[in-house]
Each structure stands twice: as structure tokens, then as C-alpha cells.
N, C-alpha and C positions, 0 to 999 in steps of 0.2 A: 728266751727261757726260763725256765720252771727245774727248782731246787725239790728235794724228793720230799718236801712237806707243801710241795702245791703252791710254791711263792715264787715269785717273777726274783729271780738271782740277776742284781745289776753289774757282778762282777765279772760279768764276761762281755760288758762293753766296753768298747775300743776307749782308750783316751783321748780326749779330744784332739784335734790338731796343734801343734806347736804354736801356728802364727795364730788361729782365736784365743788362744790363751793369752798370748803376747799383745796381740789386738785389743784383747777387753781391759788389761792390766794398763796398756797407753791409755784408752779411752777414760778410764774412772781417774786415772792422774791428773788427764788434760781436763776433765769435767771439774773437778776439784781446783784447780790452779785457775779455770776460767772463773768460776765461784768468787775464791775468795779476790781474784782480780777484780770483778764487777762492784763486790763489798768495799775495798778499798778506794775505787772509784768514786763512789757515792761519797765514803769519806772525806776524799778529797777537795770534791766540790762542793760539799758542805761547811767543809772551815774554811776553802777560798772564797768562798762566796759571803762570808761574813766580812763586814767593813771593818776599814782598819782602826784601830783603837785610837788616834787622834779626829777621827770623824763621829765618834759616841762620844765624845766629850763635850763637855763646855765652852763655847767661845769668851773671850775675854776681849770686848771691846772695849774702849775707853768709859763708857757711860756706867757699865756692867762694874770695872775696877774701880769707880768712882762710890757707886753705891754700895758695895758690899763695905768700904771700907768704912764709908760713913756711919751703916746700920753698925757695924762691926764695936766703933768708938763708942754708939752710943747704947751698944749693950743688944743691939735688936738682931733677930735671924731674917735672913735674907730668903724671903719663899720666893720656892722655883717651881713648877708644875712639871711634872715629867706625862705627858700626853701618851696613853698607848695605844696606838693603831695595830688595826689587823687585818684591815682592807686597803690598803695603800698600795695600789699597784696600777699601772697604766692598763688598758684593754688588752694590749698587746705583750704584757709582761716584760718588756725592757726597760722601764724605767718602774723606781719602787721608794719610798720614803720611809727612813728610818730616824729613831732618837728624835722625839719634838720633845723639845723643853720651851716655857714659856715663863718669863719673867712679869708678874704681876705689877711692878712699880715701875717698870720702863716700858709695858706693853710691847716689849721683844717677845720675839718667837725665833725660836732656832729649832733646824732641823737639818737632816740630811736627806740628798737625793742622789742615786744611784741608776746609774745605765749602763747596758751592755755595751759593749765596744759596737757590736755587728749592727747595732741601731744608725751608726753614721754611714752604710751602706745606703737603708733606704733615704736617709736623709741628700747623700750624693744622687740618687734617683731622680727625688725633685728637685735637687739645687746643684747641678753640675760644677765641680770644683768646691764644693762646701766642704769636702772633707779635709781638702790640705789647705783650708783657709789659716790665717793665724789669729790668734786669741780664740776665743770662746766659740763654741759651735752651737751651744744653746744659751739661752736666755730665760729668765723665769719669772712669774708674775702670779701674785698671791691673791687671791679674791675668797670675799665671804657668800654667803647666800640671798644676800640683801643688794649685790652688786659691785660693793667698796671695792676698788683694786690697788694693789700695794705694788709698784714698778721698780722702786730702789731697794737695793738690799749690799751687804756687802758678805764676802764666801773664803773661804778658805778649799784646798785643794788636793787630790790624792789621787793614786792608780794604784789596783791591786788586779792582777790575774785577768784581763781582760774586762774590766770593770772599772769606770771613771764613777768619783766620788767631789760632788760639792755641798759644803756643809753651808747653809745661807744662815744670815740674820736679816729680819726686816724689823723694825721699828715702827712703834706708833701703830701697832695692831690691836684692835680691840674685840674684846668677844661678847662684849652686852649684846643680848638678843642675838646670837650667833646661833644657829643649827648645825652648819657645816663652813669649812674654810679649804680649798682647794689651791695646789700650785699646778701651774699652766704653762706647758712649754713649749718654747715656739725656737725656731731658726734664728739665731742671733743676727744673720745677715740680712734677715727679713721683718725684722719684729714690726709687728701691728697688735696692739692691745684689743683692736676693735674686732679683730680677726678671730677664727676659731683658732684653738692652738692644736698642736702635731700632738700632744700626751697631756693627760691629766687625773692628779690623784687626789685623793684624800689627804688633808693635812692635821684636819679634825674635824668630829662629827658628836652631836652631841650625847650618843651612847658608848664614845670612846672612855675608857677608864680615865682619872686622873692623880695621880700618885704623888706624893711627895719628894722632891726630886734633892738630896741630901751629898751622894757621894761625888765631893768637891770640894779642891783646898782652895780659901782665898786665893787671888792673884795682886800682887802690886803692879804689874805693868801689861798692858794688853797685847793680845796676841801678836806676834812680830809679821806672820805671812798672810794677817787678814788685807784682802782685796776688795777692790768697787767695782 
């Protein structure tokens, strides 16, 4: 319909059905709620996937306690390197490495391995009954690009939001002429260092940055829950 000025007059158009107006409002509100839900879920996953505080801190074994005490008494600072990794994930993304610290005077390497507990389902497929075994599910091996292997380690442990954490200590680790260091993951019930690992991650690479680690308070007693 047109008015006297030959312009289309919208006043005559009937109001849209009430159900359409209500439906549009419900859709708009629902979409907004859904968007905030997705954002909240992503933030929650990001926060929950971070390692617990104790899995990001220096582990104090007897050798480190003694070294820092001696250096402090002699007015000498204890050098600890923080190796910054950015490519420390297994191929399937189930395992990752965090907070890599190295004490040159002790040739001691500390780092945290985190794995998604869903990885146990794949382990169960290859080793029926492994998911319910007592003790550790996985065994770790450290090796460099020259073939040197380190199989003995101590560790602390924790769990959080569907993830398992192991903070490992390897001693006698030399970085002389080493361009890469890896941690291999084996099934603990069938460990053979000569066989191919189930998962492999970088712990060190020649292009990883190394910063000075200073955010620690000297301890007089070893960590109580340290295991072997």
C-alpha cells in the first residue's frame, strides 16, 4: 500500500505472530547462554589442565639439600637452569612434559610428565588387565641423541581433573655435546629398554631456551613423598 506521496506505507502491515516474536527471543537468549557456556567451558579446561603447584616446583632430594646448604655456607649461589620447551608432546597428544629444571653441579634433571587418563584405555587394549594393575602403569626412560640411556629415577606424583602427573628426577645426566634429550614411556609391566617406546617426548633440544631458575626457597629436609 502507498500513501499520498507515493511512498510505501508500512503501517498497514499486520504485526508478526506472537509465537514468532517469542520464538526469536528464546533463540536469542539460548544462543547467548550457549556462547557463554562454551567460553566458560574452554576457560575451565584451560585452568584445569594446568599442572598442580607441587608438580611445577623443585624437588628436594638429599643431594640437592646438601648442595644448597654447602653453597649457602660458602656464600655461593646454586645454579639451576630452567629449560623452556615448546614441543614436548607425544604424537597422540596424550603425554606432555612440563617444568624442566637442570642442576649442573649434580648433573640432575627434573621434569614433570603429564598424561591423560584416557591413555590407559589404549594400554588396556594392548595389555589386558593393565588398567587395574597395582603400582605404576608406566615406566620412563631418559635418553640423548648419542644413545646414552638413563633408567633409574625418583619421582613424586599427583592427579588432577582426569590427568596423572609424575615429577621425575634423573641423576648423572650429562649435556656435553648433546643436541637432544628424550623421555620414552613404556608399559611398566613389560619394560624393555631395547624395545620401541609407546610414547616419546622432548625434554631438551639445542634450540630450547635456558633461563636462570631462581624461584625457590632452600630446604633443609628432603621431599617426604619422594619415591623410587
